[in-house]
N, C-alpha and C positions, 0 to 999 in steps of 0.2 A: 720197688718193682711196680707199685701201683701206677706211678707216672708212666712207666713204660707200657703198661697194659692199656692205659687210656690213649696214649699216642698211637698205638698200633691198632686198637679196636675201633677207633672213631676217626673219621676223616678230618684233615686239617680244616676243611670248610666249616665243620661244626665248631671247632675250637676258635677259629679266627673271628667268629662273630663278636668276640669280647672287645675288640678294638675297632672303632670307626666303621661300624655297620651302618650303611646308609639308611636314612629315615625318610621314606617317601611321604609319610603322613605329615611330617613337619616341614617338608620341602627344604631339607638341610643343605643339599649340595647342588648349586646351580651355576656358579661362575667358574671359568677356567683361569688360573693364575698365570702370570708371566713366569718365564723360566727361572729368573733369579729368585722369585718368591717360592717357587717349587723347592729349590734347594734349601731355603730357610725352613720351610715347613717339614721337609724330610728330616732335617737335623733335629728339630725340636720334637716332632711327634715320635721319633724313635726312642726318645727318653721316656715315653709312657710305659714302655716295656719294663723299665727298671723300677717303676712304681709298684708293679704287682709282683716283681721278683722274677729274675731270669730262670730260676730253677723250677718254677711252677709250670703246669701245662699252659696256663694263660700267658705267662711271660714268654714262653717259647714261641707261642703263636703270634705274639704282639709284633715281633720284628717283621714278619712277612706281611701281616695285615696292615701295619702302619704305612707301608709303602703305597698300597692301594688307596689309602685314605688321603694321601697327599695330592691326589690328582685334581682336587677341587677346592675351592675356597667357600667356606660356609657363610651364609648371610648373618648368622648370629655372631660372627666375629671369630677370629682365629683363637684368641685366648680362651674364650668361652667354649669353643669347640674342643680344645685340648682338655679343659676341665671336665667337660661332659664325657670325653673318652676315658679319662681316669676313673670317673664315677662308674661308667659302664664296665670297665675292667674289674674294678673292685667288687661290684655286684656279682658278676659271673664267677669270680674267684671264690667268693664266700658261698655262693650256691654250690659250686663244685665241691668245696670242702665239707659242706653240710650234707648234701644229698645229690648224687649225680643225676638222679631222675629229674630233679628240679632244674638243674643246669641244662639237661638235654631236651626237656619238654617245654620250657618257658623261654620266651624271647623278651629281652629288655631293650628299649630304645630311649635315649636320653637327649633332651633338648633344653638347654638353659636350666639345668637342674631338675627338670620335670621328667619323671620316669614313667613310661608306658609299658605295662606288662601284659603280654598276650600268650596264649597257648592253652593246652589242655593237660590236666594232671589227673591221676587216678582218684585221689582222696582230698577231702576238704582241708586236712592238715597240711598237705603239700602247698595248697594255695595260701594258707595263713602263714606258713613258714617263709614262702617266697616274698610275700609283701613285707613281713616283719624284717627280714634280712635286708631288703632294699632300703627300708627306712633307716637302718642303722649306719648306712654309709654316709660319711661326711660330705656335705655339699648337696644332698638331696633335699629339694624343697617341696616336692609333691609326688605322690605315687598314684597313678591311674591304673586301677586293677580291672583288667578285662580277662582274667584267667577263668577258664571253664573247668568244671569237675565232671569227669566221665562217669564215675561210680557214685551215685547218689543214694545207694541203698542204706547208708547209715544216717540219712537225713529223715527226721520224723515228720517235719512240716516245712517244706521249702517255701510255701507261700507266706506262712507266718513269719519265718525268718526274714524274708525279703521285706515284709511290711515293717518289721522292727528296724531294719537297716535304713529304709527310706524315711521313716518317721524321725529317727535320730539324726540323720543327715539334714533333714529340714530344720529341726530344732537348733542344731549347731549353726546353720547358715543364717537364720534370722536372729540369732543372739549376737548383738553388737559387741559383746565383750569376749567373743571367741573368734579366732581366725580359723574358720572351718576348713579352709583349703589345706591346712597343715595336718589334717587327720584322715586316716583311712579306717573304715568300719567294715567288719565282717560279722555276721551272725550265724551261728550253727547250733541248731537244737536249743534255742533260747539263750545261748551263751554269746554275749557280745564281746568281740575282740576289738580293742582300740589300739591303733598304731599311728605313730607320727611324732610331731614335735609340739610341745606346749610352751607358750611364752613364759609361764610361771606356774607355781603350784595352785594358785587361785583359779586360773583358767582351766587347769586339769580337773579341779574339783567341780567346776561348773559342767564340764563335759560328762564326767561320771554321774553327776546328779541328774542330768537330762536322761541318761541311759537308765538309771535306776528307777525313774518315775514312769517308764514305759511299761505297758502291759506285756505279759508273756516273757519278760526278761528274767531269767533264773539266776544269772551270774554275769559278772563283768570281769574280764581279764584285760589288763592294760599293759601294753608294751611301749607306751608313750614315754619319751624322754623329755626332760626339761631343757629348754634352750640353753646352750652353752655348757651343758653337762656332757661328759664324755661317754658314759655307758648307759645301757638300758636294762633295767631290771623289771621283770614281770611282777605285777601285783594283781591280786584277785579280791573281789568284793562280792 
């Protein structure tokens, strides 16, 4: 009955964002294909719905949304466009399964495996969960977190947290043994949350070491997964 409630309480426009939502920031859709190519695109993109499951709300919306997405050819290439659509669908599906508020309030846009997250959520935990879940989807190479938090009453020192995040980002960027682009950082009340993909355990140790050596850091919680590892387990130091 939950699925029925969702489909009746929320418009198809909200659900259809899961597949082929146009990305003006990345200038994804610019050229109009020939009729023969439109037919091929329709046939292939309709298969995206089966990836997320026809019985889910996302799967149900995919069929209608995929047709709209076939009206243009993406500069990034058709194959990459389909892969991005699958990533987007899986992110939205996992958000919906975890917390409908995250799904409803945050928008994800995907281009060549790079995910841009925007929107406003009530709590910092919502923002952390949204980023963490996005990183868990196979094929995601980078997550750009532009999510804002409306209720900051639980934050003791926003300025200090921002300083910690900035300093840690800088240290990862200048460390030649770390691929900083693969990491997302969030700091809440002195607790540093690490998310992303580490090349190996040694790189992850360097990342946590940099965080540990910063002032005002009380604790480090890592959701980072090692490259080629299937799952992500949280660790705390």
